[in-house]
C-alpha positions as protocol buffer text, in pm:
chain_id: "A"
residue {
  index: 1
  type: MET
  ca { x: -1050 y: -2337 z: -2353 }
}
residue {
  index: 2
  type: GLN
  ca { x: -857 y: -2017 z: -2485 }
}
residue {
  index: 3
  type: ALA
  ca { x: -576 y: -2085 z: -2234 }
}
residue {
  index: 4
  type: GLY
  ca { x: -493 y: -2419 z: -2387 }
}
residue {
  index: 5
  type: THR
  ca { x: -503 y: -2739 z: -2170 }
}
residue {
  index: 6
  type: ALA
  ca { x: -117 y: -2784 z: -2125 }
}
residue {
  index: 7
  type: LYS
  ca { x: -104 y: -2482 z: -1882 }
}
residue {
  index: 8
  type: SER
  ca { x: -183 y: -2472 z: -1524 }
}
residue {
  index: 9
  type: TYR
  ca { x: -349 y: -2117 z: -1435 }
}
residue {
  index: 10
  type: ALA
  ca { x: -391 y: -1935 z: -1116 }
}
residue {
  index: 11
  type: ILE
  ca { x: -576 y: -1597 z: -1061 }
}
residue {
  index: 12
  type: ILE
  ca { x: -458 y: -1353 z: -781 }
}
residue {
  index: 13
  type: GLY
  ca { x: -758 y: -1162 z: -687 }
}
residue {
  index: 14
  type: GLY
  ca { x: -719 y: -810 z: -539 }
}
residue {
  index: 15
  type: SER
  ca { x: -981 y: -567 z: -402 }
}
residue {
  index: 16
  type: GLY
  ca { x: -1344 y: -684 z: -464 }
}
residue {
  index: 17
  type: PHE
  ca { x: -1223 y: -1052 z: -536 }
}
residue {
  index: 18
  type: HIS
  ca { x: -1124 y: -1180 z: -225 }
}
residue {
  index: 19
  type: GLU
  ca { x: -1452 y: -1363 z: -144 }
}
residue {
  index: 20
  type: LEU
  ca { x: -1405 y: -1566 z: -467 }
}
residue {
  index: 21
  type: GLY
  ca { x: -1278 y: -1850 z: -289 }
}
residue {
  index: 22
  type: ALA
  ca { x: -1487 y: -1837 z: 45 }
}
residue {
  index: 23
  type: ASN
  ca { x: -1678 y: -2166 z: -58 }
}
residue {
  index: 24
  type: ALA
  ca { x: -1442 y: -2353 z: -266 }
}
residue {
  index: 25
  type: SER
  ca { x: -1204 y: -2617 z: -132 }
}
residue {
  index: 26
  type: LYS
  ca { x: -890 y: -2487 z: 6 }
}
residue {
  index: 27
  type: GLN
  ca { x: -502 y: -2590 z: 50 }
}
residue {
  index: 28
  type: ALA
  ca { x: -287 y: -2450 z: 305 }
}
residue {
  index: 29
  type: LEU
  ca { x: 72 y: -2416 z: 196 }
}
residue {
  index: 30
  type: ASP
  ca { x: 389 y: -2305 z: 350 }
}
residue {
  index: 31
  type: THR
  ca { x: 702 y: -2189 z: 162 }
}
residue {
  index: 32
  type: PRO
  ca { x: 1067 y: -2113 z: 230 }
}
residue {
  index: 33
  type: PHE
  ca { x: 938 y: -1745 z: 266 }
}
residue {
  index: 34
  type: GLY
  ca { x: 646 y: -1813 z: 504 }
}
residue {
  index: 35
  type: PRO
  ca { x: 277 y: -1889 z: 430 }
}
residue {
  index: 36
  type: PRO
  ca { x: 110 y: -1700 z: 151 }
}
residue {
  index: 37
  type: SER
  ca { x: -187 y: -1450 z: 221 }
}
residue {
  index: 38
  type: ASP
  ca { x: -423 y: -1723 z: 228 }
}
residue {
  index: 39
  type: SER
  ca { x: -501 y: -2095 z: 157 }
}
residue {
  index: 40
  type: VAL
  ca { x: -498 y: -2157 z: -219 }
}
residue {
  index: 41
  type: SER
  ca { x: -866 y: -2212 z: -340 }
}
residue {
  index: 42
  type: GLU
  ca { x: -940 y: -2439 z: -658 }
}
residue {
  index: 43
  type: LEU
  ca { x: -1218 y: -2274 z: -868 }
}
residue {
  index: 44
  type: GLU
  ca { x: -1440 y: -2380 z: -1136 }
}
residue {
  index: 45
  type: ILE
  ca { x: -1427 y: -2099 z: -1398 }
}
residue {
  index: 46
  type: GLY
  ca { x: -1602 y: -2173 z: -1742 }
}
residue {
  index: 47
  type: ALA
  ca { x: -1500 y: -2526 z: -1806 }
}
residue {
  index: 48
  type: SER
  ca { x: -1168 y: -2524 z: -1610 }
}
residue {
  index: 49
  type: ARG
  ca { x: -1039 y: -2547 z: -1273 }
}
residue {
  index: 50
  type: VAL
  ca { x: -800 y: -2260 z: -1175 }
}
residue {
  index: 51
  type: CYS
  ca { x: -622 y: -2200 z: -851 }
}
residue {
  index: 52
  type: PHE
  ca { x: -727 y: -1874 z: -678 }
}
residue {
  index: 53
  type: LEU
  ca { x: -540 y: -1676 z: -407 }
}
residue {
  index: 54
  type: ALA
  ca { x: -648 y: -1374 z: -220 }
}
residue {
  index: 55
  type: ARG
  ca { x: -369 y: -1127 z: -225 }
}
residue {
  index: 56
  type: HIS
  ca { x: -489 y: -945 z: 60 }
}
residue {
  index: 57
  type: GLY
  ca { x: -599 y: -1256 z: 274 }
}
residue {
  index: 58
  type: ALA
  ca { x: -943 y: -1391 z: 330 }
}
residue {
  index: 59
  type: GLU
  ca { x: -1074 y: -1103 z: 512 }
}
residue {
  index: 60
  type: HIS
  ca { x: -889 y: -835 z: 263 }
}
residue {
  index: 61
  type: SER
  ca { x: -664 y: -762 z: 606 }
}
residue {
  index: 62
  type: ILE
  ca { x: -311 y: -728 z: 464 }
}
residue {
  index: 63
  type: ALA
  ca { x: -226 y: -407 z: 335 }
}
residue {
  index: 64
  type: PRO
  ca { x: -29 y: -363 z: -2 }
}
residue {
  index: 65
  type: HIS
  ca { x: 313 y: -291 z: 139 }
}
residue {
  index: 66
  type: GLU
  ca { x: 267 y: -584 z: 406 }
}
residue {
  index: 67
  type: ILE
  ca { x: 173 y: -847 z: 156 }
}
residue {
  index: 68
  type: ASN
  ca { x: 444 y: -1132 z: 172 }
}
residue {
  index: 69
  type: TYR
  ca { x: 468 y: -1156 z: -225 }
}
residue {
  index: 70
  type: ARG
  ca { x: 765 y: -1417 z: -229 }
}
residue {
  index: 71
  type: ALA
  ca { x: 541 y: -1658 z: -45 }
}
residue {
  index: 72
  type: ASN
  ca { x: 219 y: -1598 z: -262 }
}
residue {
  index: 73
  type: MET
  ca { x: 440 y: -1681 z: -573 }
}
residue {
  index: 74
  type: ALA
  ca { x: 619 y: -1954 z: -430 }
}
residue {
  index: 75
  type: ALA
  ca { x: 293 y: -2128 z: -318 }
}
residue {
  index: 76
  type: LEU
  ca { x: 176 y: -2104 z: -665 }
}
residue {
  index: 77
  type: LYS
  ca { x: 487 y: -2245 z: -808 }
}
residue {
  index: 78
  type: GLN
  ca { x: 452 y: -2548 z: -563 }
}
residue {
  index: 79
  type: LEU
  ca { x: 129 y: -2621 z: -702 }
}
residue {
  index: 80
  type: GLY
  ca { x: 256 y: -2633 z: -1045 }
}
residue {
  index: 81
  type: VAL
  ca { x: 116 y: -2311 z: -1169 }
}
residue {
  index: 82
  type: ASP
  ca { x: 275 y: -2169 z: -1498 }
}
residue {
  index: 83
  type: SER
  ca { x: 49 y: -1881 z: -1598 }
}
residue {
  index: 84
  type: ILE
  ca { x: -108 y: -1626 z: -1355 }
}
residue {
  index: 85
  type: ILE
  ca { x: -373 y: -1363 z: -1441 }
}
residue {
  index: 86
  type: ALA
  ca { x: -344 y: -1095 z: -1168 }
}
residue {
  index: 87
  type: LEU
  ca { x: -667 y: -886 z: -1109 }
}
residue {
  index: 88
  type: ASN
  ca { x: -553 y: -508 z: -987 }
}
residue {
  index: 89
  type: THR
  ca { x: -792 y: -233 z: -919 }
}
residue {
  index: 90
  type: VAL
  ca { x: -649 y: 64 z: -1032 }
}
residue {
  index: 91
  type: GLY
  ca { x: -697 y: 450 z: -1084 }
}
residue {
  index: 92
  type: VAL
  ca { x: -663 y: 598 z: -1446 }
}
residue {
  index: 93
  type: ILE
  ca { x: -464 y: 916 z: -1505 }
}
residue {
  index: 94
  type: PRO
  ca { x: -577 y: 1028 z: -1855 }
}
residue {
  index: 95
  type: ALA
  ca { x: -944 y: 1100 z: -1940 }
}
residue {
  index: 96
  type: THR
  ca { x: -966 y: 782 z: -2131 }
}
residue {
  index: 97
  type: PRO
  ca { x: -1019 y: 479 z: -2075 }
}
residue {
  index: 98
  type: ALA
  ca { x: -1278 y: 584 z: -1816 }
}
residue {
  index: 99
  type: PRO
  ca { x: -1371 y: 424 z: -1484 }
}
residue {
  index: 100
  type: GLY
  ca { x: -1565 y: 128 z: -1540 }
}
residue {
  index: 101
  type: SER
  ca { x: -1341 y: -16 z: -1797 }
}
residue {
  index: 102
  type: LEU
  ca { x: -1068 y: -291 z: -1822 }
}
residue {
  index: 103
  type: ALA
  ca { x: -712 y: -236 z: -1942 }
}
residue {
  index: 104
  type: LEU
  ca { x: -420 y: -469 z: -1992 }
}
residue {
  index: 105
  type: PRO
  ca { x: -120 y: -279 z: -1952 }
}
residue {
  index: 106
  type: ALA
  ca { x: 223 y: -336 z: -2134 }
}
residue {
  index: 107
  type: GLN
  ca { x: 463 y: -172 z: -1915 }
}
residue {
  index: 108
  type: LEU
  ca { x: 523 y: -74 z: -1551 }
}
residue {
  index: 109
  type: ILE
  ca { x: 714 y: 175 z: -1336 }
}
residue {
  index: 110
  type: ASP
  ca { x: 805 y: 69 z: -964 }
}
residue {
  index: 111
  type: TYR
  ca { x: 769 y: 348 z: -717 }
}
residue {
  index: 112
  type: THR
  ca { x: 743 y: 96 z: -408 }
}
residue {
  index: 113
  type: TRP
  ca { x: 1033 y: 71 z: -150 }
}
residue {
  index: 114
  type: GLY
  ca { x: 1127 y: -202 z: 115 }
}
residue {
  index: 115
  type: ARG
  ca { x: 946 y: -484 z: -57 }
}
residue {
  index: 116
  type: ALA
  ca { x: 1139 y: -803 z: -109 }
}
residue {
  index: 117
  type: GLN
  ca { x: 1188 y: -815 z: -480 }
}
residue {
  index: 118
  type: THR
  ca { x: 1372 y: -1149 z: -535 }
}
residue {
  index: 119
  type: VAL
  ca { x: 1366 y: -1518 z: -440 }
}
residue {
  index: 120
  type: HIS
  ca { x: 1746 y: -1529 z: -509 }
}
residue {
  index: 121
  type: GLY
  ca { x: 2049 y: -1381 z: -304 }
}
residue {
  index: 122
  type: PRO
  ca { x: 2090 y: -1452 z: 85 }
}
residue {
  index: 123
  type: GLY
  ca { x: 1951 y: -1756 z: 167 }
}
residue {
  index: 124
  type: GLY
  ca { x: 1811 y: -1837 z: -168 }
}
residue {
  index: 125
  type: GLY
  ca { x: 2120 y: -1888 z: -379 }
}
residue {
  index: 126
  type: ASP
  ca { x: 2326 y: -1686 z: -626 }
}
residue {
  index: 127
  type: VAL
  ca { x: 2204 y: -1339 z: -730 }
}
residue {
  index: 128
  type: VAL
  ca { x: 2005 y: -1341 z: -1056 }
}
residue {
  index: 129
  type: HIS
  ca { x: 1954 y: -1058 z: -1294 }
}
residue {
  index: 130
  type: VAL
  ca { x: 1616 y: -1151 z: -1505 }
}
residue {
  index: 131
  type: ASP
  ca { x: 1561 y: -966 z: -1829 }
}
residue {
  index: 132
  type: PHE
  ca { x: 1245 y: -755 z: -1736 }
}
residue {
  index: 133
  type: THR
  ca { x: 1222 y: -538 z: -2050 }
}
residue {
  index: 134
  type: GLU
  ca { x: 864 y: -666 z: -2100 }
}
residue {
  index: 135
  type: PRO
  ca { x: 716 y: -706 z: -1758 }
}
residue {
  index: 136
  type: PHE
  ca { x: 395 y: -884 z: -1878 }
}
residue {
  index: 137
  type: SER
  ca { x: 343 y: -1212 z: -2094 }
}
residue {
  index: 138
  type: ALA
  ca { x: 269 y: -1098 z: -2453 }
}
residue {
  index: 139
  type: SER
  ca { x: 96 y: -1436 z: -2506 }
}
residue {
  index: 140
  type: LEU
  ca { x: -151 y: -1418 z: -2220 }
}
residue {
  index: 141
  type: ARG
  ca { x: -219 y: -1030 z: -2294 }
}
residue {
  index: 142
  type: LYS
  ca { x: -296 y: -1162 z: -2675 }
}
residue {
  index: 143
  type: ALA
  ca { x: -536 y: -1428 z: -2568 }
}
residue {
  index: 144
  type: LEU
  ca { x: -709 y: -1201 z: -2293 }
}
residue {
  index: 145
  type: LEU
  ca { x: -757 y: -920 z: -2560 }
}
residue {
  index: 146
  type: ASP
  ca { x: -896 y: -1182 z: -2815 }
}
residue {
  index: 147
  type: CYS
  ca { x: -1156 y: -1286 z: -2552 }
}
residue {
  index: 148
  type: ALA
  ca { x: -1249 y: -918 z: -2465 }
}
residue {
  index: 149
  type: LEU
  ca { x: -1307 y: -893 z: -2849 }
}
residue {
  index: 150
  type: GLN
  ca { x: -1514 y: -1194 z: -2852 }
}
residue {
  index: 151
  type: SER
  ca { x: -1717 y: -1102 z: -2556 }
}
residue {
  index: 152
  type: GLY
  ca { x: -1784 y: -744 z: -2667 }
}
residue {
  index: 153
  type: LEU
  ca { x: -1597 y: -592 z: -2391 }
}
residue {
  index: 154
  type: ASP
  ca { x: -1384 y: -281 z: -2432 }
}
residue {
  index: 155
  type: CYS
  ca { x: -1040 y: -364 z: -2290 }
}
residue {
  index: 156
  type: PHE
  ca { x: -771 y: -118 z: -2340 }
}
residue {
  index: 157
  type: ASP
  ca { x: -463 y: -237 z: -2495 }
}
residue {
  index: 158
  type: GLY
  ca { x: -136 y: -110 z: -2342 }
}
residue {
  index: 159
  type: GLY
  ca { x: -29 y: 171 z: -2121 }
}
residue {
  index: 160
  type: VAL
  ca { x: 212 y: 205 z: -1805 }
}
residue {
  index: 161
  type: TYR
  ca { x: 114 y: 80 z: -1475 }
}
residue {
  index: 162
  type: ALA
  ca { x: 264 y: 280 z: -1190 }
}
residue {
  index: 163
  type: CYS
  ca { x: 294 y: 71 z: -878 }
}
residue {
  index: 164
  type: THR
  ca { x: 304 y: 307 z: -569 }
}
residue {
  index: 165
  type: GLN
  ca { x: 371 y: 196 z: -210 }
}
residue {
  index: 166
  type: GLY
  ca { x: 43 y: 242 z: -42 }
}
residue {
  index: 167
  type: PRO
  ca { x: -166 y: 195 z: 149 }
}
residue {
  index: 168
  type: ARG
  ca { x: -264 y: 572 z: 129 }
}
residue {
  index: 169
  type: LEU
  ca { x: -384 y: 703 z: -211 }
}
residue {
  index: 170
  type: GLU
  ca { x: -168 y: 953 z: -401 }
}
residue {
  index: 171
  type: THR
  ca { x: -178 y: 1329 z: -375 }
}
residue {
  index: 172
  type: ALA
  ca { x: -282 y: 1524 z: -676 }
}
residue {
  index: 173
  type: ALA
  ca { x: 88 y: 1628 z: -729 }
}
residue {
  index: 174
  type: GLU
  ca { x: 181 y: 1275 z: -735 }
}
residue {
  index: 175
  type: ILE
  ca { x: -53 y: 1184 z: -997 }
}
residue {
  index: 176
  type: ASP
  ca { x: 59 y: 1474 z: -1214 }
}
residue {
  index: 177
  type: ARG
  ca { x: 438 y: 1338 z: -1146 }
}
residue {
  index: 178
  type: LEU
  ca { x: 317 y: 997 z: -1267 }
}
residue {
  index: 179
  type: GLU
  ca { x: 153 y: 1150 z: -1573 }
}
residue {
  index: 180
  type: ARG
  ca { x: 494 y: 1331 z: -1675 }
}
residue {
  index: 181
  type: ASP
  ca { x: 672 y: 999 z: -1602 }
}
residue {
  index: 182
  type: GLY
  ca { x: 448 y: 837 z: -1886 }
}
residue {
  index: 183
  type: ALA
  ca { x: 215 y: 636 z: -1656 }
}
residue {
  index: 184
  type: HIS
  ca { x: -159 y: 566 z: -1726 }
}
residue {
  index: 185
  type: PHE
  ca { x: -278 y: 353 z: -1433 }
}
residue {
  index: 186
  type: VAL
  ca { x: -176 y: 365 z: -1081 }
}
residue {
  index: 187
  type: GLY
  ca { x: -210 y: 71 z: -834 }
}
residue {
  index: 188
  type: MET
  ca { x: -19 y: -82 z: -558 }
}
residue {
  index: 189
  type: THR
  ca { x: 25 y: -462 z: -602 }
}
residue {
  index: 190
  type: ALA
  ca { x: 175 y: -540 z: -931 }
}
residue {
  index: 191
  type: MET
  ca { x: 522 y: -532 z: -806 }
}
residue {
  index: 192
  type: PRO
  ca { x: 693 y: -729 z: -702 }
}
residue {
  index: 193
  type: GLU
  ca { x: 462 y: -984 z: -803 }
}
residue {
  index: 194
  type: ALA
  ca { x: 557 y: -951 z: -1174 }
}
residue {
  index: 195
  type: VAL
  ca { x: 929 y: -973 z: -1128 }
}
residue {
  index: 196
  type: LEU
  ca { x: 894 y: -1263 z: -891 }
}
residue {
  index: 197
  type: ALA
  ca { x: 676 y: -1427 z: -1137 }
}
residue {
  index: 198
  type: ARG
  ca { x: 964 y: -1397 z: -1409 }
}
residue {
  index: 199
  type: GLU
  ca { x: 1218 y: -1528 z: -1152 }
}
residue {
  index: 200
  type: LEU
  ca { x: 1019 y: -1846 z: -1090 }
}
residue {
  index: 201
  type: ASP
  ca { x: 945 y: -1884 z: -1480 }
}
residue {
  index: 202
  type: MET
  ca { x: 575 y: -1818 z: -1455 }
}
residue {
  index: 203
  type: ASP
  ca { x: 378 y: -1619 z: -1725 }
}
residue {
  index: 204
  type: TYR
  ca { x: 221 y: -1308 z: -1557 }
}
residue {
  index: 205
  type: VAL
  ca { x: -25 y: -1068 z: -1700 }
}
residue {
  index: 206
  type: CYS
  ca { x: -220 y: -791 z: -1507 }
}
residue {
  index: 207
  type: LEU
  ca { x: -580 y: -759 z: -1580 }
}
residue {
  index: 208
  type: CYS
  ca { x: -673 y: -389 z: -1445 }
}
residue {
  index: 209
  type: LEU
  ca { x: -1015 y: -287 z: -1320 }
}
residue {
  index: 210
  type: ILE
  ca { x: -1023 y: 86 z: -1367 }
}
residue {
  index: 211
  type: VAL
  ca { x: -1243 y: 208 z: -1076 }
}
residue {
  index: 212
  type: ASN
  ca { x: -1149 y: 590 z: -1020 }
}
residue {
  index: 213
  type: TYR
  ca { x: -980 y: 860 z: -1169 }
}
residue {
  index: 214
  type: GLY
  ca { x: -636 y: 953 z: -1017 }
}
residue {
  index: 215
  type: ALA
  ca { x: -627 y: 1236 z: -733 }
}
residue {
  index: 216
  type: GLY
  ca { x: -744 y: 1562 z: -852 }
}
residue {
  index: 217
  type: ARG
  ca { x: -863 y: 1428 z: -1217 }
}
residue {
  index: 218
  type: SER
  ca { x: -1245 y: 1377 z: -1093 }
}
residue {
  index: 219
  type: ALA
  ca { x: -1530 y: 1605 z: -1005 }
}
residue {
  index: 220
  type: ARG
  ca { x: -1624 y: 1326 z: -741 }
}
residue {
  index: 221
  type: GLY
  ca { x: -1418 y: 1189 z: -477 }
}
residue {
  index: 222
  type: ILE
  ca { x: -1203 y: 878 z: -548 }
}
residue {
  index: 223
  type: HIS
  ca { x: -1406 y: 674 z: -308 }
}
residue {
  index: 224
  type: GLU
  ca { x: -1708 y: 787 z: -468 }
}
residue {
  index: 225
  type: ASP
  ca { x: -1590 y: 677 z: -809 }
}
residue {
  index: 226
  type: ILE
  ca { x: -1508 y: 337 z: -666 }
}
residue {
  index: 227
  type: GLU
  ca { x: -1845 y: 294 z: -500 }
}
residue {
  index: 228
  type: ILE
  ca { x: -2007 y: 371 z: -854 }
}
residue {
  index: 229
  type: THR
  ca { x: -1787 y: 140 z: -1074 }
}
residue {
  index: 230
  type: LEU
  ca { x: -1650 y: -136 z: -871 }
}
residue {
  index: 231
  type: HIS
  ca { x: -1932 y: -379 z: -908 }
}
residue {
  index: 232
  type: GLU
  ca { x: -2007 y: -329 z: -1279 }
}
residue {
  index: 233
  type: THR
  ca { x: -1602 y: -355 z: -1358 }
}
residue {
  index: 234
  type: ARG
  ca { x: -1585 y: -663 z: -1144 }
}
residue {
  index: 235
  type: GLN
  ca { x: -1866 y: -815 z: -1356 }
}
residue {
  index: 236
  type: LYS
  ca { x: -1687 y: -741 z: -1672 }
}
residue {
  index: 237
  type: ALA
  ca { x: -1359 y: -901 z: -1553 }
}
residue {
  index: 238
  type: MET
  ca { x: -1569 y: -1213 z: -1468 }
}
residue {
  index: 239
  type: ARG
  ca { x: -1724 y: -1221 z: -1814 }
}
residue {
  index: 240
  type: LEU
  ca { x: -1360 y: -1184 z: -1962 }
}
residue {
  index: 241
  type: LEU
  ca { x: -1236 y: -1478 z: -1729 }
}
residue {
  index: 242
  type: ASN
  ca { x: -1521 y: -1695 z: -1809 }
}
residue {
  index: 243
  type: CYS
  ca { x: -1451 y: -1643 z: -2198 }
}
residue {
  index: 244
  type: PHE
  ca { x: -1069 y: -1720 z: -2136 }
}
residue {
  index: 245
  type: PHE
  ca { x: -1152 y: -2049 z: -1963 }
}
residue {
  index: 246
  type: ALA
  ca { x: -1450 y: -2170 z: -2161 }
}
């Protein structure tokens, strides 16, 4: 097992993955922040048993800005999870890597608003200012990149994830602004997941499934891009996870 037997892992599934836990045993949980998006499932991936949480709920009915991120992360912490692989479907801003590829960004910029960003403060103890210089776990990123190499998968190393509010997609002008800001990928769910994981002392990595070009960057429509690439990209992500948990 690439991950190492001493670790307890969870996968947070986004668009295209909510059905993964449909036939698995589930554990309903409650947290000081309320219930998570769904019961946590226990999956067999490769040779390992891994917790799985559907970020948008069992029916994919919870919009990105309505997700109770604090409850989701607190529930995984209750189960003893110390390492999280978050699956995020994203758009890509530059010409490469193209839709249909995987990526492991190294940085992020948060454009969201109104989302609870901390488990501390009122009702949760003293205010805590976590060091968020490097938002994603370097060791998890390296392990997944090594598995991509072993599996013959092209996985882009690095780049900046721009987290937007949603649920609408961006305008072409907004994508141009994100590019000027230095962003490579655009999604809606890595924040506040990543910082809450840091506060709760859980390693966190964002495995991006690139399924479309950003607004104004493709001759096709965004939804047509997604329809063409989502299944293929999802299969690549599962190959990578099977290698990681072998």
